[in-house]
C-alpha positions as CSV (number, residue, x, y, z in Angstrom):
1,M,-114.7,-108.0,-2.8
2,I,-112.1,-106.1,-0.9
3,R,-111.7,-102.4,-1.9
4,K,-108.6,-100.4,-1.0
5,D,-108.8,-96.7,-0.6
6,R,-106.5,-94.3,-2.5
7,G,-104.2,-93.8,0.5
8,E,-103.5,-97.5,0.9
9,K,-102.8,-97.9,-2.8
10,R,-100.4,-94.9,-2.7
11,I,-98.5,-96.3,0.2
12,R,-98.2,-99.7,-1.4
13,L,-96.9,-98.2,-4.6
14,K,-94.4,-96.0,-2.8
15,R,-93.2,-99.0,-0.7
16,H,-92.7,-101.0,-3.9
17,I,-90.7,-98.2,-5.6
18,R,-88.5,-97.7,-2.6
19,L,-87.6,-101.4,-2.5
20,T,-86.3,-101.2,-6.0
21,V,-84.6,-97.8,-6.1
22,S,-82.1,-96.3,-3.7
23,G,-79.7,-93.5,-4.0
24,T,-75.9,-93.8,-3.7
25,P,-73.3,-91.1,-3.1
26,E,-72.3,-91.3,-6.8
27,R,-75.9,-91.3,-8.0
28,P,-78.4,-89.9,-5.4
29,R,-82.1,-90.3,-5.7
30,L,-84.4,-87.4,-6.8
31,T,-87.9,-87.4,-5.4
32,V,-90.7,-85.1,-6.4
33,F,-93.8,-84.7,-4.3
34,R,-96.9,-82.9,-5.5
35,S,-99.4,-81.9,-2.9
36,A,-102.7,-80.3,-3.7
37,R,-101.1,-76.8,-3.8
38,H,-97.4,-77.1,-3.8
39,L,-94.4,-79.0,-5.3
40,Y,-91.4,-80.3,-3.4
41,T,-88.1,-81.9,-4.6
42,Q,-85.4,-83.6,-2.7
43,I,-82.1,-85.2,-3.7
44,I,-81.3,-88.0,-1.2
45,D,-78.3,-90.2,-0.5
46,D,-79.8,-93.4,1.0
47,T,-76.5,-94.9,2.1
48,T,-76.1,-92.2,4.8
49,G,-79.8,-91.3,5.0
50,T,-79.2,-87.6,4.3
51,T,-81.0,-85.1,2.1
52,L,-78.4,-83.4,0.0
53,V,-80.6,-80.8,-1.7
54,A,-84.2,-79.7,-1.0
55,A,-86.4,-77.2,-2.8
56,S,-90.0,-76.2,-3.0
57,D,-92.1,-73.5,-4.5
58,L,-92.5,-72.2,-0.9
59,A,-88.7,-71.7,-0.4
60,K,-87.2,-68.3,-0.2
61,A,-84.7,-69.1,-3.0
62,Y,-87.6,-69.9,-5.3
63,K,-89.6,-66.8,-4.5
64,E,-86.5,-64.6,-5.0
65,Q,-85.6,-66.0,-8.4
66,Y,-89.1,-66.6,-9.8
67,Q,-91.6,-64.0,-8.5
68,G,-94.6,-64.8,-10.6
69,A,-96.5,-67.9,-9.7
70,G,-97.7,-68.8,-13.3
71,S,-99.4,-72.1,-14.2
72,P,-98.7,-75.3,-12.4
73,K,-96.6,-76.5,-15.4
74,E,-94.5,-73.3,-15.3
75,V,-94.0,-73.7,-11.5
76,G,-92.8,-77.3,-12.0
77,H,-90.4,-76.2,-14.7
78,K,-89.0,-73.4,-12.6
79,L,-88.7,-75.6,-9.6
80,G,-86.8,-78.1,-11.7
81,L,-84.3,-75.4,-12.8
82,L,-83.9,-74.3,-9.1
83,T,-83.2,-77.9,-8.0
84,A,-80.7,-78.4,-10.8
85,R,-78.9,-75.2,-9.9
86,L,-78.7,-76.3,-6.2
87,A,-77.5,-79.7,-7.3
88,K,-74.7,-78.3,-9.4
89,E,-73.6,-76.1,-6.5
90,K,-73.1,-79.4,-4.5
91,N,-71.3,-81.1,-7.5
92,I,-74.1,-83.5,-8.2
93,S,-74.4,-84.3,-11.9
94,T,-76.3,-87.6,-12.2
95,L,-79.4,-88.8,-10.4
96,R,-81.9,-91.6,-10.0
97,Y,-85.4,-90.2,-10.5
98,V,-88.5,-91.5,-8.6
99,T,-91.8,-89.7,-8.6
100,G,-93.7,-89.4,-5.3
101,M,-97.3,-90.3,-5.5
102,S,-99.8,-87.8,-4.1
């Protein structure tokens, strides 16, 4: 019996998702990555290969706006609000959402 470790499974799943979902200029892709301690979000246009918006709970804008750390659920909610605000500043109103596996 062949056993794959968690890392190989995560990479395989990520590759499968990326084959089916891609961001366009009209509807860029939103990715969310959760590490053991922090959260990261990116809005990506895959046709040009550029990151349009990036935010994390380590960013200066996040720390200025939301000073208390709170629970992980609160941090995720606040990071989502920050990402939405940054997207609106760049006139991005619709997205394709893909969750990053950690």
